[in-house]
C-alpha positions as CSV (number, residue, x, y, z in Angstrom):
1,X,5.0,-79.3,133.8
2,X,5.4,-83.0,133.6
3,X,9.1,-83.9,132.2
4,X,9.2,-83.6,128.5
5,X,11.1,-85.4,125.7
6,X,14.2,-83.1,124.4
7,X,13.5,-82.6,120.7
8,X,16.3,-80.0,120.5
9,X,18.3,-82.9,119.9
10,X,17.6,-86.3,117.7
11,X,19.4,-89.3,117.4
12,X,17.4,-89.4,114.1
13,X,20.6,-89.6,111.9
14,X,23.0,-92.9,112.2
15,X,26.8,-92.4,112.7
16,X,27.4,-94.2,110.0
17,X,25.3,-91.3,107.6
18,X,26.6,-88.4,109.0
19,X,30.5,-90.0,108.6
20,X,29.1,-90.7,105.1
21,X,27.7,-87.2,104.1
22,X,30.0,-84.7,106.3
23,X,27.7,-82.0,106.8
24,X,24.4,-83.3,105.7
25,X,21.7,-84.3,107.5
26,X,19.4,-87.9,106.6
27,X,17.3,-88.4,103.8
28,X,14.2,-86.9,104.1
29,X,11.5,-89.3,104.4
30,X,8.8,-87.5,102.4
31,X,6.2,-90.2,102.4
32,X,6.3,-91.0,106.8
33,X,6.1,-87.0,106.9
34,X,3.4,-86.7,104.7
35,X,1.6,-89.2,106.6
36,X,1.7,-88.2,110.2
37,X,0.9,-84.3,108.4
38,X,-2.4,-86.1,107.0
39,X,-3.0,-87.8,110.2
40,X,-3.7,-84.9,112.4
41,X,-7.3,-84.8,110.6
42,X,-7.6,-87.3,113.8
43,X,-7.6,-84.3,116.2
44,X,-11.1,-84.0,115.5
45,X,-11.6,-86.7,117.9
46,X,-9.6,-85.2,120.7
47,X,-12.1,-84.0,122.7
48,X,-10.3,-82.3,125.8
49,X,-8.1,-80.0,123.2
50,X,-11.7,-78.8,121.2
51,X,-14.1,-78.5,124.6
52,X,-10.5,-75.7,125.1
53,X,-10.7,-74.3,121.9
54,X,-14.6,-74.1,121.9
55,X,-14.2,-72.2,126.0
56,X,-11.6,-70.0,124.1
57,X,-13.1,-69.3,120.8
58,X,-17.0,-68.6,122.9
59,X,-15.1,-66.6,125.7
60,X,-13.0,-64.4,122.9
61,X,-16.4,-64.0,121.2
62,X,-18.2,-62.7,123.7
63,X,-16.0,-60.4,124.7
64,X,-15.6,-59.2,121.0
65,X,-19.2,-58.9,120.9
66,X,-18.9,-56.7,124.2
67,X,-15.8,-54.8,123.0
68,X,-18.5,-53.6,119.6
69,X,-20.6,-52.8,121.9
70,X,-18.9,-50.3,124.0
71,X,-17.5,-48.9,120.3
72,X,-20.7,-48.1,119.5
73,X,-22.0,-46.3,122.5
74,X,-18.4,-44.4,122.1
75,X,-16.7,-46.0,125.2
76,X,-13.4,-46.3,123.7
77,X,-11.0,-47.2,126.6
78,X,-13.8,-49.8,127.4
79,X,-13.9,-51.0,123.4
80,X,-9.5,-51.3,123.7
81,X,-9.2,-53.1,126.7
82,X,-12.5,-56.1,126.3
83,X,-10.8,-56.4,122.7
84,X,-7.3,-56.9,124.1
85,X,-9.0,-59.3,126.7
86,X,-10.9,-61.5,123.7
87,X,-7.2,-61.9,121.7
88,X,-5.8,-62.8,125.3
89,X,-8.4,-65.1,125.5
90,X,-8.0,-66.8,122.0
91,X,-4.2,-66.4,122.3
92,X,-3.8,-68.5,125.2
93,X,-6.8,-70.6,124.7
94,X,-5.1,-72.0,121.7
95,X,-1.7,-72.3,123.1
96,X,-3.6,-74.2,125.8
97,X,-4.9,-76.2,122.8
98,X,-1.8,-76.7,121.0
99,X,-0.4,-77.9,124.5
100,X,-2.9,-81.0,124.9
101,X,-2.2,-82.0,121.1
102,X,1.2,-81.6,121.3
103,X,1.6,-84.0,124.3
104,X,-0.4,-86.6,121.8
105,X,1.9,-85.9,118.9
106,X,4.8,-86.7,121.2
107,X,2.9,-89.6,122.8
108,X,3.6,-87.9,126.3
109,X,1.3,-88.4,129.0
110,X,-1.4,-85.9,128.4
111,X,-1.9,-83.0,131.0
112,X,-5.7,-82.4,132.4
113,X,-6.9,-78.8,130.8
114,X,-6.6,-76.8,134.1
115,X,-3.1,-77.7,134.0
116,X,-3.2,-77.2,130.4
117,X,-4.1,-73.6,131.1
118,X,-2.0,-73.2,133.5
119,X,1.2,-73.8,131.2
120,X,-0.2,-72.1,128.2
121,X,-0.1,-68.9,130.6
122,X,3.5,-70.0,131.8
123,X,5.1,-70.5,128.3
124,X,3.1,-67.9,125.9
125,X,5.4,-65.1,126.0
126,X,8.2,-67.3,124.8
127,X,6.4,-67.5,121.7
128,X,5.7,-63.9,121.2
129,X,9.5,-63.3,122.0
130,X,10.1,-65.2,119.5
131,X,7.9,-64.0,116.9
132,X,9.6,-60.2,118.3
133,X,12.8,-61.5,117.5
134,X,11.9,-62.5,114.3
135,X,10.1,-59.0,113.2
136,X,13.3,-57.5,114.2
137,X,15.1,-59.6,111.8
138,X,12.7,-58.7,109.3
139,X,13.2,-55.4,109.8
140,X,16.3,-55.5,109.9
141,X,16.8,-57.4,106.6
142,X,14.3,-54.6,105.3
143,X,16.9,-51.1,106.1
144,X,20.1,-54.0,104.3
145,X,17.7,-53.8,101.6
146,X,17.0,-50.3,101.7
147,X,21.1,-49.8,102.5
148,X,21.6,-51.2,99.0
149,X,18.8,-49.4,97.0
150,X,20.2,-46.0,98.3
151,X,23.9,-46.9,97.4
152,X,22.1,-48.1,94.0
153,X,21.4,-44.3,93.7
154,X,25.0,-42.7,93.6
155,X,26.4,-41.4,91.0
156,X,28.5,-44.1,88.2
157,X,28.6,-47.5,90.6
158,X,24.7,-46.8,91.4
159,X,23.7,-48.4,88.2
160,X,26.1,-51.2,88.2
161,X,25.4,-52.0,91.6
162,X,21.7,-52.1,90.9
163,X,22.3,-54.6,88.6
164,X,23.3,-56.9,91.6
165,X,20.3,-55.4,93.3
166,X,17.7,-56.3,91.5
167,X,18.1,-60.3,91.9
168,X,19.1,-60.2,95.4
169,X,15.8,-58.4,96.1
170,X,13.3,-61.1,94.5
171,X,15.6,-63.7,96.1
172,X,15.4,-62.5,99.6
173,X,12.1,-61.0,99.8
174,X,10.8,-64.4,98.4
175,X,12.6,-66.5,100.4
176,X,11.4,-64.0,104.0
177,X,8.0,-64.3,102.5
178,X,8.2,-68.1,102.2
179,X,10.1,-68.7,105.1
180,X,7.8,-66.7,107.4
181,X,4.4,-68.6,105.9
182,X,6.4,-72.0,106.2
183,X,8.5,-71.5,109.7
184,X,8.1,-68.6,111.5
185,X,4.2,-68.6,111.3
186,X,3.2,-72.3,112.2
187,X,5.8,-73.8,114.0
188,X,6.8,-71.0,116.7
189,X,4.0,-72.4,118.9
190,X,4.7,-76.2,118.5
191,X,8.6,-75.2,119.3
192,X,7.5,-73.9,122.4
193,X,5.3,-76.4,123.3
194,X,7.5,-79.0,122.4
195,X,9.9,-77.7,125.9
196,X,11.8,-74.9,124.1
197,X,12.9,-71.4,125.6
198,X,12.9,-68.8,124.0
199,X,16.1,-68.5,123.0
200,X,16.1,-72.4,121.9
201,X,13.1,-71.4,120.1
202,X,14.7,-68.3,118.5
203,X,18.0,-70.8,117.3
204,X,15.7,-73.1,116.1
205,X,13.5,-71.5,113.8
206,X,16.6,-69.9,112.3
207,X,18.4,-73.9,112.0
208,X,14.7,-74.9,110.5
209,X,14.8,-71.9,108.0
210,X,18.6,-72.7,106.6
211,X,18.1,-76.2,106.4
212,X,14.5,-77.3,106.1
213,X,12.8,-74.5,104.3
214,X,11.6,-76.9,101.4
215,X,10.3,-79.7,103.4
216,X,8.5,-77.4,106.0
217,X,7.1,-75.7,102.9
218,X,5.8,-78.7,100.9
219,X,4.1,-80.0,104.7
220,X,2.8,-77.1,105.2
221,X,0.9,-76.7,101.9
222,X,-0.4,-80.3,102.7
223,X,-1.8,-79.1,106.3
224,X,-3.2,-76.2,104.6
225,X,-4.9,-78.5,102.2
226,X,-5.6,-81.1,104.8
227,X,-7.4,-78.2,106.8
228,X,-9.0,-76.5,104.4
229,X,-10.8,-80.5,103.4
230,X,-11.7,-80.5,106.5
231,X,-13.3,-76.6,106.6
232,X,-14.9,-76.9,103.9
233,X,-16.6,-80.5,104.8
234,X,-17.8,-78.9,107.9
235,X,-19.2,-75.9,105.8
236,X,-21.2,-78.4,103.4
237,X,-22.7,-80.3,106.4
238,X,-23.6,-76.7,108.3
239,X,-25.3,-75.7,105.0
240,X,-27.1,-79.1,104.4
241,X,-28.4,-79.2,107.8
242,X,-29.0,-75.6,108.8
243,X,-31.3,-75.2,105.8
244,X,-32.9,-78.9,106.7
245,X,-33.4,-77.4,110.5
246,X,-34.8,-74.4,109.3
247,X,-37.1,-75.5,106.5
248,X,-38.7,-78.2,109.1
249,X,-39.3,-75.7,111.3
250,X,-41.1,-73.1,109.0
251,X,-43.0,-76.0,108.6
252,X,-43.8,-77.9,111.7
253,X,-43.5,-75.1,114.3
254,X,-45.2,-72.6,111.7
255,X,-43.4,-69.3,112.2
256,X,-43.9,-67.0,109.1
257,X,-39.8,-65.8,108.9
258,X,-37.6,-66.6,105.6
259,X,-36.1,-70.2,106.4
260,X,-32.4,-68.1,106.1
261,X,-33.3,-65.6,109.7
262,X,-33.7,-69.2,111.6
263,X,-29.8,-70.1,109.9
264,X,-28.2,-66.7,110.9
265,X,-26.6,-68.4,113.9
266,X,-25.2,-70.3,111.9
267,X,-22.9,-68.4,110.0
268,X,-22.1,-66.2,113.1
269,X,-24.6,-63.4,112.8
270,X,-26.6,-62.1,115.9
271,X,-29.6,-61.3,116.6
272,X,-28.4,-57.2,115.8
273,X,-27.8,-58.3,111.9
274,X,-31.1,-59.7,111.5
275,X,-34.0,-57.5,109.6
276,X,-37.0,-57.4,112.3
277,X,-39.0,-56.0,109.6
278,X,-42.1,-58.1,108.5
279,X,-41.4,-60.4,111.4
280,X,-44.1,-61.2,113.6
281,X,-43.3,-61.1,117.4
282,X,-44.3,-64.1,118.1
283,X,-41.1,-65.7,116.3
284,X,-38.9,-63.9,118.0
285,X,-38.1,-66.0,121.0
286,X,-37.8,-69.0,118.3
287,X,-35.1,-66.7,116.3
288,X,-33.4,-66.2,119.2
289,X,-33.1,-69.7,120.3
290,X,-32.3,-70.7,116.9
291,X,-29.5,-67.9,116.5
292,X,-28.3,-69.1,120.1
293,X,-27.6,-72.8,118.8
294,X,-27.0,-71.3,115.6
295,X,-24.0,-69.5,116.8
296,X,-23.4,-72.8,119.0
297,X,-23.2,-75.4,115.1
298,X,-20.9,-72.2,114.0
299,X,-18.2,-72.5,117.3
300,X,-17.8,-75.9,116.4
301,X,-17.7,-75.9,112.8
302,X,-14.8,-73.2,113.2
303,X,-13.2,-75.3,116.1
304,X,-12.7,-78.7,113.7
305,X,-9.9,-77.3,111.1
306,X,-8.4,-75.2,113.8
307,X,-7.7,-78.4,116.1
308,X,-6.6,-80.4,113.0
309,X,-4.6,-77.4,112.2
310,X,-2.7,-77.3,115.7
311,X,-2.2,-80.9,115.6
312,X,-0.7,-80.9,112.0
313,X,1.8,-78.2,113.2
314,X,2.6,-80.7,115.7
315,X,3.5,-82.9,113.5
316,X,5.1,-80.9,111.0
317,X,7.7,-79.9,114.0
318,X,8.2,-83.4,114.9
319,X,8.7,-84.6,111.8
320,X,11.3,-81.8,110.7
321,X,13.2,-82.5,113.5
322,X,13.3,-86.1,113.6
323,X,14.6,-85.9,110.1
324,X,17.9,-84.4,110.8
325,X,20.4,-84.5,113.8
326,X,20.7,-81.5,115.2
327,X,23.0,-80.1,117.3
328,X,22.1,-79.3,120.8
329,X,21.1,-75.2,120.9
């Protein structure tokens, strides 16, 4: 991989600020952070990342369809293997696209597609390792809470202890859920894409949870809104354009089928989901072509909000890292 700037340490905090407020980071620039998050909409113009995601989603969808077919024939071993292959393609394809988008977000030279795929295969295990550690931490936390509940069942001291257990449980579970939604799930990938090792990534996740949980939650909420708007706009374009296409096909080509049949591929449905009753044989070639073409449009409509989300989580991570001078991990 090319040399990468180290975002594990940041010079965003001036020495004077650190001395004036010992133990505190610089004031968070909400406006600049939100602007960075909203600018992630421009990710739909990133041709390389779109190509990688489209190929990954197409490959994963094809492999998943093969797994469903194998399951329908009772070939469980093949179905499990093909399902695992679909997850593998989707995960590493998304990681490769994430690397390309992180290159742009950090302003470093963009790698080519082949290099991005190779790098994703080389560092993808770091994301899984960090998530595994976070999962073990959550399990240990749940075990501690269960232990407190067990102690609350003891005679005499149990009811008194339960007075503390109730608010503690609500607070801990609420913070744990927020940490998972705002930091662990969205930012583990960007941490690795920026160059962190597995151990550095674990320490960074804990540090972001401890110091930047509120900011992360707000920025991820804003990103979710932007992603939802892009997804909604894509859906409207697909539905309106698909309806016009289907009505025009019935009128111009003379295909005697309901327009909804020609629109099936636009919503991710295949030929097996179409009721063949009452459909003339001469319409089948057009239905097959419409299903394949509609599948391409469906994949594009799915890729665009995913691109915005991946670029957005990169921007959120960089905004959080630029907001405070974190000690070297």
